[in-house]
BADO-244456 format. One record per residue (C-alpha): x, y, z. Coordinates in pm, whole numbers, padded with zeros to 5 digits, always signed. Layout:
// BADO-244456
XYZ ...
***
This chain:
// BADO-244456
-04234+00169-03219 -03987-00119-03238 -03648-00151-03082 -03359-00138-03327 -03018-00310-03296 -02877-00023-03096 -03144-00048-02832 -03343+00256-02948 -03700+00243-03074 -03756+00258-03449 -04021+00504-03559 -04309+00377-03775 -04283+00016-03664 -04511-00153-03415 -04361-00379-03150 -04609-00646-03042 -04418-00687-02714 -04548-00345-02610 -04912-00448-02657 -05134-00479-02355 -05194-00820-02204 -05552-00819-02348 -05425-00773-02703 -05151-01026-02651 -05402-01287-02531 -05632-01218-02828 -05348-01245-03077 -05227-01560-02911 -05571-01725-02932 -05615-01623-03296 -05270-01744-03391 -05310-02078-03215 -05654-02144-03366 -05550-02044-03716 -05233-02250-03699 -05416-02556-03570 -05686-02546-03842 -05436-02482-04121 -05217-02770-04007 -05522-02998-03998 -05627-02885-04344 -05281-02939-04490 -05249-03284-04336 -05598-03384-04448 -05554-03247-04801 -05216-03411-04854 -05338-03749-04731 -05651-03724-04950 -05445-03629-05255 -05204-03919-05203 -05496-04164-05162 -05677-04042-05473 -05353-04046-05675 -05290-04409-05582 -05655-04505-05654 -05637-04342-05999 -05311-04523-06071 -05468-04858-05975 -05774-04788-06192 -05556-04710-06490 -05361-05036-06443 -05690-05233-06437 -05817-05049-06744 -05489-05111-06930 -05515-05484-06848 -05876-05498-06979 -05774-05321-07300 -05478-05557-07338 -05691-05867-07295 -05948-05730-07545 -05674-05650-07800 -05490-05985-07780 -05682-06135-08077 -05640-05822-08286 -05263-05830-08227 -05248-06203-08309 -05430-06163-08644 -05306-05817-08728 -05654-05667-08719 -05580-05299-08670 -05938-05186-08718 -06066-05412-08445 -05791-05280-08217 -05887-04917-08287 -06250-04993-08204 -06142-05151-07877 -05929-04851-07791 -06198-04607-07898 -06425-04748-07630 -06214-04556-07377 -06335-04220-07508 -06621-04245-07263 -06371-04198-06977 -06306-03822-06960 -05991-03871-06754 -05815-04055-07041 -05611-03830-07267 -05446-04094-07485 -05435-04474-07536 -05182-04656-07761 -05134-05022-07861 -04782-05131-07958 -04681-05461-08123 -04409-05696-08008 -04141-05489-08179 -04260-05169-08005 -04412-05018-08318 -04745-04837-08300 -05023-05082-08385 -05331-04875-08300 -05404-04544-08125 -05703-04362-07988 -05619-03996-07929 -05827-03755-07728 -05604-03455-07794 -05744-03116-07719 -05976-03241-07449 -05763-03098-07171 -05539-02809-07273 -05306-02622-07041 -05510-02304-07073 -05833-02235-06900 -05902-02071-06567 -05627-01934-06337 -05677-02225-06102 -05618-02470-06387 -05302-02281-06490 -05185-02287-06129 -05243-02662-06112 -05052-02722-06435 -04764-02501-06311 -04728-02661-05967 -04855-03020-05982 -04787-03305-06231 -05043-03272-06516 -05092-03641-06613 -05029-04001-06514 -04885-04266-06758 -04942-04648-06727 -04787-04925-06945 -04926-05286-06955 -04769-05583-07139 -04998-05808-07352 -04894-06177-07315 -04980-06486-07523 -04870-06823-07381 -04623-06635-07164 -04482-06444-07461 -04518-06066-07497 -04701-05988-07817 -04760-05616-07746 -04806-05333-07496 -05083-05095-07392 -04997-04735-07296 -05251-04517-07113 -05215-04148-07022 -05470-03983-06793 -05486-03619-06679 -05497-03530-06303 -05652-03185-06327 -05972-03282-06157 -05773-03436-05870 -05574-03120-05794 -05871-02891-05840 -06065-03090-05585 -05768-03065-05346 -05742-02687-05385 -06113-02644-05327 -06098-02848-05006 -05794-02650-04885 -05967-02321-04956 -06267-02433-04758 -06040-02536-04469 -05866-02194-04476 -06197-02015-04461 -06298-02238-04175 -05968-02157-03995 -06021-01783-04031 -06375-01818-03903 -06262-02019-03600 -05977-01775-03526 -06217-01482-03539 -06454-01661-03305 -06163-01741-03066 -06051-01376-03059 -06406-01259-03007 -06467-01496-02718 -06116-01418-02580 -06190-01046-02566 -06525-01113-02407 -06370-01338-02140 -06062-01121-02074 -06197-00973-01754 -06173-01309-01585 -05792-01321-01635 -05666-00976-01726 -05860-00744-01498 -05703-00877-01173 -05356-00854-01332 -05420-00503-01462 -05549-00402-01122 -05232-00537-00959 -05018-00351-01212 -05204-00025-01143 -05153-00056-00766 -04783-00134-00820 -04747+00176-01038 -04911+00398-00777 -04694+00259-00499 -04382+00322-00706 -04492+00675-00799 -04638+00789-00467 -04423+00582-00227 -04746+00506-00040 -04709+00158+00105 -05058+00164+00261 -05221+00089-00077 -05354-00266-00138 -05455-00461-00449 -05812-00608-00473 -05834-00987-00482 -06103-01107-00733 -06061-01486-00737 -05884-01762-00547 -05673-01872-00840 -05303-01820-00907 -05359-01449-00968 -05537-01426-00635 -05239-01590-00463 -05012-01335-00636 -05232-01051-00507 -05210-01191-00151 -04831-01211-00173 -04812-00861-00316 -05028-00718-00038 -04823-00903+00225 -04506-00760+00076 -04653-00409+00089 -04742-00459+00456 -04385-00569+00535 -04240-00274+00346 -04476-00037+00525 -04359-00164+00865 -03993-00147+00766 -04039+00197+00611 -04183+00321+00937 -03893+00170+01132 -03648+00312+00880 -03791+00661+00924 -03750+00633+01298 -03395+00498+01254 -03315+00775+01007 -03422+01037+01256 -03214+00868+01523 -02920+00844+01283 -02946+01211+01199 -02935+01291+01567 -02637+01062+01620 -02466+01212+01316 -02515+01557+01461 -02375+01435+01794 -02080+01271+01618 -02013+01587+01420 -02017+01785+01741 -01787+01528+01905 -01553+01537+01606 -01542+01916+01616 -01462+01897+01985 -01195+01633+01920 -01040+01847+01647 -01044+02146+01877 -00884+01938+02151 -00627+01811+01900 -00545+02168+01800 -00512+02265+02164 -00289+01963+02222 -00076+02045+01918 -00043+02404+02036 +00051+02277+02382 +00312+02043+02234 +00455+02326+02028 +00464+02546+02337 +00632+02274+02540 +00876+02206+02260 +00991+02566+02232 +00908+02741+02557 +01003+02457+02794 +01283+02272+02621 +01468+02588+02519 +01522+02718+02876 +01579+02364+02999 +01858+02327+02744 +02011+02648+02871 +01990+02526+03231 +02138+02184+03154 +02411+02328+02935 +02510+02592+03186 +02517+02342+03475 +02720+02100+03260 +02978+02364+03183 +03005+02472+03546 +03033+02110+03657 +03304+02051+03395 +03517+02325+03550 +03482+02598+03289 +03418+02851+03568 +03703+02714+03778 +03730+02453+04048 +03415+02444+04260 +03406+02386+04634 +03303+02027+04711 +02966+02127+04854 +02887+02353+04558 +03002+02086+04313 +02771+01835+04481 +02473+02070+04456 +02552+02154+04093 +02575+01782+04019 +02232+01721+04175 +02083+02008+03976 +02245+01884+03653 +02124+01530+03712 +01766+01639+03772 +01762+01883+03482 +01871+01602+03253 +01611+01377+03411 +01344+01638+03342 +01470+01674+02987 +01445+01296+02935 +01091+01299+03073 +00982+01577+02837 +01150+01409+02543 +00979+01076+02620 +00636+01237+02649 +00678+01429+02325 +00818+01128+02142 +00526+00911+02249 +00280+01178+02140 +00447+01205+01799 +00447+00829+01756 +00079+00802+01841 -00004+01087+01603 +00215+00943+01327 +00415+01266+01306 +00759+01143+01406 +01014+01190+01129 +01244+00901+01037 +01557+00974+00834 +01655+00622+00732 +01984+00550+00558 +02185+00238+00488 +02485+00225+00726 +02707-00028+00908 +02551-00159+01227 +02861-00216+01443 +02984+00149+01445 +02640+00256+01562 +02645+00003+01846 +03004+00096+01938 +02903+00459+01957 +02610+00366+02181 +02834+00181+02424 +03084+00468+02426 +02812+00729+02483 +02650+00532+02768 +02967+00404+02934 +02989+00703+03167 +02625+00667+03269 +02675+00298+03345 +02992+00372+03544 +02798+00564+03806 +02625+00234+03890 +02953+00044+03889 +02855-00139+03568 +03062-00194+03253 +02915-00212+02903 +03092-00472+02689 +03046-00656+02361 +02995-01031+02377 +02946-01155+02023 +03007-00917+01731 +02907-00928+01366 +03116-00710+01140 +03029-00589+00791 +02651-00595+00847 +02452-00304+00712 +02100-00196+00808 +01866+00077+00688 +01786+00281+00999 +01758+00628+01139 +02084+00657+01330 +01940+00902+01584 +01642+00675+01659 +01866+00366+01681 +02088+00549+01933 +01773+00639+02127 +01668+00272+02143 +02015+00159+02250 +02032+00432+02515 +01701+00312+02662 +01808-00052+02670 +02160+00014+02801 +02045+00260+03069 +01777+00019+03191 +02027-00267+03200 +02280-00056+03389 +02027+00076+03641 +01901-00268+03736 +02235-00450+03737 +02434-00505+04058 +02752-00303+04106 +03060-00470+03964 +02866-00660+03695 +02868-00619+03318 +02602-00558+03059 +02670-00758+02744 +02568-00660+02393 +02555-00951+02147 +02500-00915+01774 +02354-01234+01625 +02292-01251+01248 +02032-01503+01132 +01940-01531+00765 +01815-01197+00643 +01789-01039+00989 +02025-00944+01271 +01932-00961+01640 +02092-00720+01889 +02066-00851+02247 +02129-00643+02561 +02172-00882+02855 +02207-00782+03221 +02259-00971+03545 +01993-00794+03748 +01691-00929+03936 +01497-01001+03615 +01134-00917+03543 +00857-01058+03767 +00631-01305+03586 +00318-01105+03671 +00463-00792+03511 +00604-00949+03194 +00279-00914+02988 +00282-00538+03061 +00648-00467+03000 +00592-00268+02678 +00286-00076+02796 +00312+00298+02845 +00396+00413+03199 +00443+00051+03306 +00664+00003+03613 +00722-00327+03786 +00793-00158+04117 +00703+00208+04151 +00926+00261+04455 +01224+00098+04286 +01159+00300+03969 +01159+00622+04169 +01495+00517+04311 +01641+00432+03973 +01465+00703+03774 +01255+00668+03460 +00913+00745+03313 +00791+00401+03215 +00785+00515+02851 +01130+00409+02734 +01049+00052+02633 +00718+00147+02473 +00890+00418+02268 +01178+00185+02177 +00946-00083+02043 +00755+00174+01836 +01080+00311+01693 +01209-00036+01600 +00880-00131+01435 +00882+00194+01234 +01226+00093+01105 +01095-00247+00987 +01199-00457+01287 +01056-00603+01605 +01145-00603+01975 +01107-00861+02249 +01264-00988+02571 +01347-01300+02768 +01370-01303+03146 +01375-01544+03437 +01319-01382+03779 +01648-01369+03968 +01859-01441+03657 +01857-01110+03472 +01683-01000+03153 +01769-01011+02783 +01607-00741+02572 +01653-00771+02198 +01547-00615+01872 +01571-00752+01519 +01632-00553+01201 +01643-00662+00835 +01996-00689+00699 +02046-00464+00399 +02193-00633+00092 +02359-00422-00177 +02195-00444-00523 +02379-00662-00773 +02575-00511-01063 +02568-00156-00934 +02866+00042-01071 +03083+00198-00804 +03059+00573-00778 +03375+00759-00878 +03513+01006-00622 +03466+01366-00725 +03774+01590-00714 +03774+01891-00485 +03723+02224-00656 +04043+02409-00747 +04167+02647-00479 +03956+02477-00208 +04125+02473+00134 +04069+02230+00413 +04135+02307+00777 +04401+02130+00980 +04272+02008+01317 +04474+02027+01641 +04680+01713+01694 +04659+01521+02023 +04886+01236+02138 +04694+00984+02351 +04904+00748+02562 +04670+00476+02695 +04768+00109+02762 +04407-00022+02783 +04264-00088+02436 +03897-00036+02533 +03973+00288+02717 +04186+00405+02424 +03902+00342+02181 +03657+00538+02397 +03892+00833+02451 +03980+00845+02084 +03615+00863+01984 +03539+01140+02233 +03840+01352+02134 +03798+01306+01759 +03431+01399+01773 +03534+01721+01948 +03741+01826+01649 +04090+01690+01715 +04322+01453+01532 +04445+01174+01754 +04756+00954+01750 +04743+00663+01996 +05034+00494+02171 +05007+00197+02407 +05365+00219+02540 +05599+00494+02653 +05855+00403+02387 +05606+00450+02101 +05478+00773+02256 +05828+00921+02278 +05901+00823+01920 +05579+00987+01797 +05644+01301+02001 +05983+01343+01830 +05830+01310+01484 +05525+01542+01521 +05425+01851+01710 +05120+01793+01932 +04880+02047+02080 +04843+01834+02396 +04924+01489+02533 +04688+01272+02739 +04844+00986+02931 +04776+00715+03187 +05043+00672+03454 +05018+00290+03451 +05231+00218+03141 +05362-00134+03074 +05725-00040+03000 +05806+00282+03194 +05668+00436+03512 +05457+00747+03488 +05707+00972+03668 +05995+00866+03444 +05784+00906+03129 +05683+01263+03220 +06048+01343+03296 +06149+01221+02948 +05875+01429+02784 +05984+01740+02969 +06344+01667+02881 +06272+01678+02505 +06274+02016+02336 +05965+01926+02125 +05752+01839+02429 +05913+02054+02702 +05612+02287+02707 +05341+02063+02556 +05030+02057+02783 +04999+01723+02965 +04659+01588+03068 +04680+01295+03311 +04383+01057+03271 +04417+00796+03545 +04221+00589+03792 +04484+00667+04062 +04466+01043+04043 +04523+01121+04412 +04841+00914+04438 +04974+01071+04120 +04910+01424+04237 +05099+01368+04561 +05409+01248+04377 +05408+01469+04065 +05245+01807+04141 +05551+01925+04331 +05784+01848+04039 +05561+01957+03751 +05286+02192+03873 +05155+02258+03518 +04989+01915+03486 +04612+01873+03439 +04429+01586+03606 +04116+01386+03514 +03991+01079+03701 +03866+00764+03531 +03592+00699+03432 +03628+01009+03219 +03367+01284+03220 +03338+01381+02854 +03241+01742+02914 +03531+01805+03153 +03780+01629+02924 +03679+01844+02628 +03674+02160+02837 +04032+02102+02957 +04154+02011+02608 +03988+02319+02466 +04161+02529+02731 +04514+02388+02694 +04512+02356+02312 +04383+02708+02236 +04719+02847+02130 +04746+02581+01858 +04433+02688+01680 +04397+02913+01378 +04196+03237+01378 +03852+03177+01520 +03561+03086+01295 +03271+03330+01291 +02930+03193+01388 +02596+03372+01349 +02340+03234+01596 +01981+03321+01494 +01792+03269+01823 +01540+03475+02020 +01641+03322+02356 +01952+03509+02473 +02020+03271+02762 +02021+02970+02529 +02264+03157+02306 +02503+03204+02597 +02488+02832+02678 +02552+02732+02315 +02839+02979+02302 +02991+02833+02616 +02949+02475+02484 +03131+02562+02162 +03423+02711+02354 +03669+02984+02270 +03743+02852+01921 +03444+03034+01772 +03345+03399+01760 +02969+03410+01813 +02731+03680+01693 +02362+03685+01793 +02062+03783+01578 +01729+03767+01762 +01507+03842+01460 +01498+03733+01100 +01533+04090+00982 +01851+04139+01182 +01988+03809+01053 +01927+03911+00690 +02104+04242+00746 +02413+04077+00898 +02425+03809+00624 +02419+04088+00364 +02697+04291+00528 +02921+04036+00704 +03090+03704+00632 +03021+03400+00854 +03164+03050+00854 +02864+02895+01031 +02500+02995+01081 +02308+02826+01366 +01940+02867+01289 +01626+02826+01504 +01331+02758+01266 +01072+02845+01533 +01126+03217+01572 +00827+03411+01708 +00582+03501+01427 +00837+03408+01158 +01024+03107+01021 +01400+03073+01026 +01375+02872+00701 +01315+03202+00521 +01681+03293+00576 +01808+03004+00357 +01756+03182+00019 +01962+03479+00143 +02242+03246+00259 +02247+03054-00069 +02257+03377-00269 +02516+03568-00064 +02719+03307+00125 +02680+02967-00048 +02985+02817+00131 +02854+02896+00479 +02772+02592+00692 +02408+02594+00807 +02306+02413+01127 +01947+02390+01251 +01904+02388+01630 +01539+02300+01689 +01307+02178+01959 +01077+01993+01717 +01092+01757+01422 +01172+01855+01067 +01101+01672+00744 +01357+01489+00535 +01323+01749+00260 +01403+02026+00508 +01697+01832+00651 +01848+01804+00302 +01859+02185+00276 +02106+02224+00564 +02437+02071+00674 +02332+01941+01016 +02033+01918+01250 +02060+01901+01630 +01784+01895+01888 +01763+02126+02184 +01639+01857+02419 +01964+01657+02426 +02242+01870+02277 +02591+01802+02415 +02919+01989+02357 +03065+01720+02133 +02741+01695+01931 +02737+02072+01892 +03100+02073+01777 +03029+01797+01527 +02731+01988+01389 +02896+02330+01349 +03207+02176+01193 +03452+02199+01481 +03697+01963+01309 +03735+02200+01016 +03862+02525+01172 +04238+02550+01219 +04540+02633+01009 +04482+02593+00639 +04679+02378+00407 +04631+02285+00043 +04423+01974+00003 +04505+01712-00255 +04268+01662-00544 
***
């Protein structure tokens, strides 16, 4: 069977490549012998034919010359008969077919014809000769007399005998070649054992080894020739493979054992991971939920919601609040680090201006820094820069850096925040004037639980996780974090983020009109009288985030003018005004009909002196000392501005922890009417029968998911604001289904008010399209 063009074997055809080596050797010997003899025969026959052809030609030339010389007299005297006799003498030469004698003018003078002696018929060999080879040979000789041509002799001889002799010799050579080839094949087959048997034996052993995988087999060496060397190499290779196969079997058994051990270890690791995940979930819900209730309740009591506390009680409540928050930070750090290591922390990155985020960080941490006698200030700013970050995670990083800088800075110093753009990145630097970082500790500054001085850290507070978490958060947002420090000269911690550049040729989005009949809520209006620009900015941010509209005045004259133009729910003021004294300013406010009964909240650094001089004249004043406690400020504002609010918004709180519900209710204040649903079934019933403005939802209800309530809300109350209050992380897709997400571990009153839409619930007025 032969192999066709497509690679398959063709039936009915024999492929010599598939012959055995014995047959191949025999065919090779026969072919070589036959080819050699045939080539010799051809070369010999051709050379013999050429030699005989030339000899015949020379003989004819000599014969023509003799005839010419003999016919010279006959030509001279015109004796034709004598010329014919001379020519007739050539009849004895059987090779001559024709002889002619021409005169000087080329006319025939005499002729001796032998026609019919050699016809083109005859045997097949003669016909073959006449068909293939030239049949005759012609010779012309000039007859000269005294140098003058008097005639010519023409001879024509046949070459049949020449070619027949050549064919006979070639036939004999062919027979000889076949005989020699047969003898070569015969002797080749008889001598094959010397060459082929060792090779066939080697092939047989190779086949058995391949089929049986038995590497102990060996080929037999017959001679010390090249085949013998091949057999030695083959046997050596088998010995090496046998050794390695034995080692491989042992290694395979060991590997199987190790694989079993690794499988067992992996199963144990997965079990431990499940246990850890369950523990984290338990900590997230069962520990952070009551801790939130404790912190929230203590914060409200400390802020004066339950009335003025005795000094000793206030001190103890403050200690409890401080430590509850410290415990909350510790739990949050541990859980955040675990999520980062497991790759499960959710990042909700959006493009947003950088400076407002940093300003908010300074405002949020200013109170914390004030307890150490430290001010947080901006050094170098960079406006109009945008970055793509998770705002919550960026605030977490800034809180870590600012709190560390404040804790380790001497009282009376400042912590500077510098924003330094460079090319396509922006560097945010937090610099303090503390003792700096010891050289020996600097390589370990970003390691988990690293503390340069354990005793000092216990004094200042902290887990040793803040910097490690911060660096991980920054790197997840595409940036990097580092520091510079010289012992005794403070420390400079920085992080770099890519600057976001708006795509070119993007059409601006057109504002969408509000739906017809849509109402927006008017927020209570507060007049803030504050001469210090930084303090005014901080107070404004705090009050606006709590749901109020704020007008600011830096002088008494501007404040009086504004108070005559608008009606305010409350007025906050500092007694140290640049144009009018505090006592005179309050007298003017009380003397105006518009502000005669407006609640006044004194926010001053000289609160004791002010009380002594003003409480007797105007006992309805409210006092707050600088630096301002945000919770107390909002609690007082909420209390004095209640009568200016519209009917309360209804809030459904879906939460199985009743104590946490009470804390959330107290944080939100009296502006909201809270209803509690402890199960998903109860929540569905109330959503079907009642109308709510806000639904606060805990996704981690026991044995059920709060997310299952969303379809009911979308179907029955699509305009209801949905807020998720959770102790764990949620995905970006889940966050897009609700209006706001807040975390139990660090919820504050102002954050809660922002989330549930505190700014939106007051008197209604038509909104412009």
